[in-house]
C-alpha positions in Angstrom: -28.3 -115.9 -44.6 -27.6 -119.6 -44.6 -30.8 -121.6 -44.6 -31.2 -125.3 -44.1 -34.3 -127.4 -44.9 -35.2 -129.8 -42.2 -36.6 -133.0 -43.7 -36.8 -135.5 -40.9 -39.7 -138.0 -41.2 -39.1 -138.9 -37.6 -40.6 -135.6 -36.4 -43.9 -136.3 -34.7 -44.4 -133.0 -32.7 -43.6 -129.4 -33.5 -43.9 -127.0 -30.6 -43.9 -123.3 -31.3 -43.9 -120.7 -28.5 -44.1 -116.9 -28.8 -43.6 -114.6 -25.9 -43.7 -110.8 -25.5 -41.4 -109.2 -22.9 -40.1 -105.7 -22.4 -37.3 -105.0 -24.9 -35.0 -103.9 -22.0 -35.4 -107.4 -20.5 -34.4 -109.4 -23.6 -30.7 -109.7 -22.7 -31.6 -110.9 -19.2 -34.2 -113.3 -20.6 -31.7 -114.9 -23.0 -29.1 -115.3 -20.2 -31.6 -117.2 -18.1 -33.0 -119.1 -21.1 -29.6 -120.5 -22.1 -29.6 -123.3 -19.5 -33.0 -124.5 -20.6 -31.9 -124.4 -24.3 -28.8 -126.3 -23.5 -30.8 -129.0 -21.6 -33.4 -129.4 -24.4 -30.9 -129.8 -27.2 -29.2 -132.6 -25.3 -32.4 -134.7 -25.4 -32.0 -137.4 -28.0 -35.7 -137.0 -29.0 -35.2 -133.3 -29.8 -34.5 -133.0 -33.6 -34.2 -129.2 -33.6 -34.6 -126.1 -31.4 -34.7 -122.6 -33.1 -34.9 -119.4 -31.1 -35.0 -115.8 -32.2 -36.2 -112.3 -31.5 -38.3 -110.4 -34.1 -35.9 -107.6 -35.2 -38.9 -105.5 -36.3 -40.7 -106.0 -32.9 -38.1 -106.0 -30.1 -39.2 -108.1 -27.2 -41.1 -110.6 -29.3 -39.3 -113.9 -28.9 -40.3 -117.1 -30.7 -38.9 -120.6 -30.4 -39.7 -123.8 -32.3 -38.8 -127.3 -31.3 -39.1 -130.5 -33.3 -39.5 -133.8 -31.5 -39.4 -137.4 -32.6 -42.0 -138.5 -30.0 -45.7 -138.0 -29.6 -47.6 -135.2 -27.8 -48.5 -137.8 -25.1 -44.8 -138.6 -24.5 -43.9 -135.0 -24.4 -46.5 -134.1 -21.9 -45.5 -137.0 -19.7 -41.8 -136.4 -19.8 -41.4 -132.6 -19.8 
């Protein structure tokens, strides 16, 4: 596994989301999620966006986003 340390002092907000869906719906979820992912990573304020499924708990999906702006900015823009 290739791991990279993110050391960006510009990051002001880290957002982590965990959802639980039926394992049989994971493929459909990711096909719909792709457009949202693509839009978010194009935002210049988005420093990273990591998404994955827990291999030991199918249907548990987590994503983490790092933003260079404040919570107030995020809530007003998103």
